[in-house]
C-alpha positions in Angstrom: 6.4 -16.2 -4.0 7.2 -12.5 -3.9 4.2 -10.2 -3.8 4.0 -6.5 -4.4 0.8 -4.5 -3.8 0.3 -1.1 -5.3 -1.6 0.2 -2.3 -3.6 3.2 -1.1 -4.2 2.8 2.6 -7.3 5.1 2.4 -9.0 2.7 0.0 -11.2 -0.1 1.6 -10.7 -2.4 -1.4 -6.9 -2.0 -1.2 -6.9 -2.6 2.6 -9.1 -5.7 2.1 -6.7 -7.1 -0.6 -3.7 -6.4 1.7 -5.5 -8.3 4.5 -6.2 -11.2 2.2 -2.6 -11.5 1.2 -1.5 -11.5 4.8 -4.2 -14.0 5.7 -2.8 -16.3 3.1 0.5 -16.2 4.9 2.4 -13.7 2.8 4.0 -10.4 3.7 4.0 -8.3 0.5 6.1 -5.4 -0.5 3.8 -2.5 -0.1 4.2 0.3 -2.6 2.2 3.3 -1.6 2.0 4.9 -5.1 0.5 8.2 -3.8 3.5 8.7 -1.6 6.0 7.6 -4.3 4.4 8.0 -7.7 5.2 5.7 -10.5 7.0 7.1 -13.5 5.0 7.1 -16.8 7.3 4.3 -18.1 6.9 2.2 -14.9 3.1 2.7 -15.1 3.0 1.7 -18.8 5.1 -1.4 -18.1 2.9 -2.4 -15.2 -0.3 -2.0 -17.3 1.4 -3.9 -20.2 2.2 -6.8 -17.8 -1.5 -6.9 -16.8 -2.4 -7.1 -20.5 -5.4 -4.9 -20.2 -6.3 -1.5 -21.8 -5.1 1.6 -20.0 -8.7 2.7 -19.7 -9.4 -0.2 -17.4 -6.8 1.0 -14.9 -7.8 4.6 -14.8 -10.1 5.6 -11.9 -13.1 7.0 -13.8 -15.0 7.7 -10.6 -12.4 10.2 -9.3 -13.8 13.7 -9.8 -10.4 14.8 -11.3 -11.1 12.3 -14.2 -14.0 14.5 -15.4 -12.3 17.7 -14.4 -9.4 16.8 -16.8 -12.0 15.9 -19.5 -10.6 12.3 -19.7 -14.1 11.0 -20.1 -14.3 12.3 -23.7 -14.3 9.6 -26.4 -11.3 11.0 -28.2 -8.9 10.6 -25.2 -6.3 8.0 -26.0 -4.2 5.7 -24.0 -1.2 8.0 -24.1 -3.2 10.9 -22.6 -4.6 8.6 -19.9 -1.1 7.4 -19.0 0.2 11.0 -18.9 -2.7 11.9 -16.5 -2.2 8.9 -14.2 1.6 9.6 -14.0 0.9 13.3 -13.2 -2.0 12.6 -10.9 -1.6 9.1 -9.2 -5.0 9.4 -7.6 -6.3 8.4 -11.0 -4.7 5.0 -10.8 -7.3 2.3 -9.9 -6.2 0.0 -7.1 -5.1 -2.3 -5.8 -2.7 -3.8 -8.3 -1.0 -6.9 -7.1 2.1 -8.4 -8.7 3.2 -11.9 -8.0 6.6 -13.3 -8.9 7.2 -17.0 -8.7 9.4 -19.5 -10.4 7.3 -19.3 -13.6 7.5 -15.5 -14.0 5.6 -12.4 -13.1 1.8 -11.9 -13.1 0.1 -8.6 -12.4 -3.6 -8.0 -11.9 -5.9 -5.3 -10.9 -7.6 -6.8 -7.9 -10.9 -5.0 -7.9 -13.0 -6.4 -6.2 -10.5 -7.4 -3.5 -11.6 -11.0 -3.6 -9.7 -11.4 -6.9 -6.5 -11.4 -5.0 -7.4 -14.8 -3.4 -7.8 -16.4 -6.9 -4.6 -14.8 -8.0 -2.7 -16.2 -5.0 -4.2 -19.6 -5.4 -3.4 -19.7 -9.1 0.2 -18.6 -8.6 0.8 -21.0 -5.6 -0.3 -24.0 -7.7 2.4 -23.3 -10.3 5.5 -25.3 -9.8 
């Protein structure tokens, strides 16, 4: 299995997910998205792979979210994607991508314990 974690080392949840991946015996590719921001297209593709609405990936607790008025009801997914691409601190984390012989699965692992079920689920696939 190949594992990538979209990681913020300042985030306790992200650090816990990384530790759980390593405790399971894997050394993931660590993508520090604040250091190397994702393009809008890459971010859109990652969210599409997770098969969840963009709003579930945006970090609504970040003060910038309100400062940019992204909390208003008429803000659409395109505006949220634009904001996350321009301000990567708005991306919720960690996002873990697992590639195995059956394909690629991506999941927002918040709380961090979700990474354990993701790894178990992917390891059991032939």
